[in-house]
C-alpha positions in Angstrom: 14.3 18.0 -0.8 18.1 19.5 -1.2 18.4 22.9 -2.8 20.6 22.4 -6.0 23.1 24.6 -5.1 23.9 22.8 -2.2 24.7 19.4 -3.8 26.8 21.5 -6.2 28.6 23.0 -3.7 29.4 19.7 -1.8 30.2 17.6 -5.2 32.7 20.8 -5.5 33.7 20.1 -1.5 34.1 16.5 -2.4 36.2 16.9 -5.6 38.7 19.3 -3.5 39.1 16.8 -1.1 39.9 14.0 -2.9 41.9 16.0 -5.8 44.1 17.4 -2.1 44.5 13.5 -0.8 45.8 12.4 -3.8 48.3 15.6 -4.0 49.4 15.0 -0.5 49.7 11.3 -1.0 52.5 11.8 -4.2 55.0 12.4 -1.6 55.1 11.2 1.7 57.4 12.8 3.8 57.2 11.3 6.9 59.6 8.5 5.6 62.3 11.0 6.6 61.1 11.9 10.0 63.9 11.7 12.7 66.4 10.3 9.7 67.5 12.9 7.1 67.1 16.9 7.3 65.8 17.9 3.7 67.0 20.6 1.4 64.4 22.0 -1.5 65.5 23.6 -4.1 62.7 25.4 -5.7 63.7 27.1 -9.5 61.6 27.6 -12.6 64.1 26.1 -14.4 67.3 23.8 -13.5 69.5 26.7 -15.0 68.5 29.2 -12.5 71.5 31.1 -11.5 70.9 30.9 -7.8 69.8 27.5 -8.1 73.1 26.2 -10.4 75.4 27.9 -7.8 74.0 26.0 -4.7 73.7 23.2 -6.4 77.4 23.4 -7.4 78.7 24.1 -4.1 76.3 21.2 -2.6 77.9 19.0 -5.3 81.4 20.0 -4.1 80.9 19.0 -0.9 79.3 15.9 -0.8 80.9 14.5 2.8 79.5 17.7 4.4 76.2 16.8 3.1 76.6 12.7 3.9 77.3 13.6 7.6 74.5 15.7 8.0 71.8 13.2 7.0 71.0 16.2 4.0 68.8 14.7 1.2 68.5 17.8 -1.5 65.7 18.0 -3.9 65.5 20.0 -7.1 62.4 20.6 -7.7 61.9 22.8 -11.2 58.5 24.1 -13.2 60.1 23.1 -16.5 62.6 20.1 -16.2 62.9 16.8 -14.2 62.9 17.3 -10.7 65.3 15.5 -8.6 65.1 13.9 -5.0 69.1 13.2 -4.6 69.3 11.5 -7.9 66.0 10.1 -8.4 63.8 11.4 -10.7 60.3 12.8 -9.7 56.7 12.9 -11.5 55.6 16.1 -12.3 52.9 16.0 -9.9 55.1 15.1 -7.2 57.3 18.0 -8.1 53.8 20.3 -8.0 52.4 18.9 -5.0 56.1 19.7 -3.1 55.6 23.3 -4.8 52.3 23.4 -3.4 53.1 22.0 0.2 55.7 24.3 0.9 54.3 27.6 -0.9 56.9 28.3 -2.9 56.3 30.8 -5.6 56.3 30.1 -8.9 58.9 31.9 -11.5 61.0 32.7 -8.1 63.9 30.5 -6.7 63.4 29.4 -3.1 65.7 27.5 -0.7 63.7 25.8 2.0 65.6 23.5 4.7 63.8 21.0 7.0 64.9 19.3 10.4 64.6 15.7 10.9 61.7 16.8 13.3 59.7 18.0 10.0 60.1 21.2 11.2 60.8 24.5 8.1 64.1 25.4 9.9 65.1 27.9 6.8 63.1 29.4 3.7 65.2 32.0 1.4 64.2 33.3 -2.0 67.7 34.9 -2.3 70.8 33.7 -3.6 72.2 31.1 -0.8 75.3 29.6 -0.5 75.9 26.2 1.2 77.6 28.0 4.6 73.9 29.5 4.6 72.5 25.7 5.0 75.2 24.2 7.2 75.6 26.6 9.4 71.9 26.6 10.9 72.3 22.7 10.5 75.4 22.9 12.9 73.7 24.8 15.2 70.6 22.4 16.1 71.0 20.7 19.4 70.2 17.7 17.5 73.3 17.9 14.9 75.4 19.2 18.2 75.2 15.5 19.8 75.6 14.1 15.8 79.0 15.9 16.4 80.3 14.7 19.7 82.6 12.0 19.9 81.1 8.7 20.7 82.5 6.9 23.7 83.8 3.5 22.5 83.2 1.5 26.0 79.8 3.6 26.6 76.8 0.9 27.3 79.1 -2.5 27.6 79.9 -3.9 30.8 
């Protein structure tokens, strides 16, 4: 006979693994792998001063954002969260906060490269140049910026 505590622990672990599985499936970031760089702006609410300043700077530089294949996520504890202009549901926003261990009640900015690795993590006021400079220093971005030869590959 199996002791009741063993059954309880097993049931608790099973419930946690199911919950984590559901949470992880809320947002599959692998769909951006090798296609996009991701910028996550975490804040308690949309009006947070660091968040608002970074969002405003980025909004004024949409060409630069587009050239760098950057998708901006705005994840807030209260109020709507967004991926670009698409609204994210609350479980997806919470799962994203948990995935990146973004501290509650604080501003956090995380840049993820096309390879899926975290390239920048800041908890202080961040400017668009703080985002663009590390991107532009990446080997993949250097290759993207090289002029393409018009006849390359044609014979």
